[in-house]
N, C-alpha and C positions, 0 to 999 in steps of 0.2 A: 332683611334683604338680601344679602349679599351671599346667604347660606340657599335662598333659592332660588337666585339665577344659577347659582353653582348645580342646582340638578336640571340644569337641563338634558334632555334624552340625550345620549351620544359619550356621554361622561362615562369615563371608564365604571364599573358596577359598584369597587371598593369604597370608592369617594362617594358615590353617590349613597353608600350605604353609612358611610362617617358622616357626611352634612346633613342628611336623613335625620344620625342618633342628636346633632349638633343641635334643627332645627328643633329638636325634642325637648333638650333640655333649658332649650334659650324659651320655648314657650314654656315649658312648665315652670319655669324660674321667672318668667314675665307675671302668671298668674298666680304665682303663691304673692309676688313682692306686687301687684297690683292695690289700687286705694279704693277703700272702701267707696261704695258707690257715692255721689254726692248726696242723697235723702235718705240716709240708710233708714229702717222701718224703726220708729220707734218700740221699747218697751212700751205699749199700751196702758199698764196696769199701775205702772208705777206714772206715764206721768201722767195719765189722771189724777193720779192720786196727790200728784207737785201741781195739779191744773186747782184741785181742792183745795191742797195748803195754802195755798197761793190767795183765790178767792176766800175765801177766809180770813186770811189778815187784811186780803185791803176790807171788808165786809167791816175787820174789826175797828181799824181805823176809821172807819165811817161812823162808826156807833160813837169812837170815842169824840170824833169832829162835834159830833149830833149833841153829845152831853157837854162837851166845855160850848156848842151855842146854849145850852140851857132844853133841850128839846130833848126831853127825859123819854118820853110814847115812841120817837124814832133811834134814839141810842137802843131800848130794846129790842125794836124790831129786824135792829144790824148786829146786837149781838147775839139774836138768837141765829139768826142767819147762820153767824161766825159758825157756833157754837154743831148746826146741824151738817155746814158742809168739814167741820171738823173736830169728832168726835173728845177727842181731846185738847182741844182749844182751852184750857182752865182759868184762862183769864174773861173769856167772853162771859164764862157759867157764873164767874167772880163778879162779873159786870154784873150779868144779871139779877143778881142779888141786890150788889147796894140798889140797881134801879127800882126794885119792888119794894126797895124798902123807906127810897127816896118817895114811892107812890101811899106810901103805908099800907103794902099786904105784905105782912109776915111772914106767912106761909111758904108765897111764893119763894120771896126773901130768901128763906130757911130752905125751902126744896134747892132752889139755886147755889148755893151755897156749901150742898150737900153732894151736889155735880160736880162743883168746883172740888170739892174735897176728892170724891171716887177720880176726876184724872189725878191732882195730884197722885193719889196711890197706886192707881196705876204707872202713873212715873216714876215711881218712887221718889218721890221729893214729901217723907212723909213730917219733914218741918213745915210744910206751908199747905197742906193736909189737916195739921192741930191747926193751925191758925183757923181753916175755914170752922173745926168747933167752936173756938173761944168765938168767932161769927154768931153762931147760928144762937150758942148761950148767950150772946148780949141781945140778940133780937129776941127769942123766946127758949128762957129754962128749959121747958114742958115737952119743946120738939121732941115729935120722934125721931126723928133726922138727928139730932143728937148723940143717939147713942146707935145708933146704925155707923154714922160717921164712926164714933172711936173705937167701934168694933172691924170694921175692916182695917182701921191700923190698926189695933191689936193682932191683927191676923197676920198683917204683912212684916211686920216684927220677926214674927215668929221664925 
């Protein structure tokens, strides 16, 4: 403001040039140190993924609640939604396996134990992936998913 007032007509040319230069320097400094906008534009891809993971966790939690209430069908529904929203939700797949096992649907139970195992392999948690082979073996030792998962684990070890 003081620099702007000094730029009035009639001031010596050298003084006007110096004050104009100072004004430019101050303007640049203010622009560079200006705070970011109040509502910056979010990185939509990260934001969407974060939202999906949060929604998947909420669905997973609801599935646990339904399981605790002995609502196996409701729990299965929520665990499926969780897995759809977050394909790396190994716990959701594992719980789906347990839900289908409880309903006597062994083929589905093996399938979801396999999916959980694949998640664990992708997450490089080979101990948990191996536990899924044990589960599949206990459910149905002749399941085609058993050898498929063993092969995936072996490939990850190499």
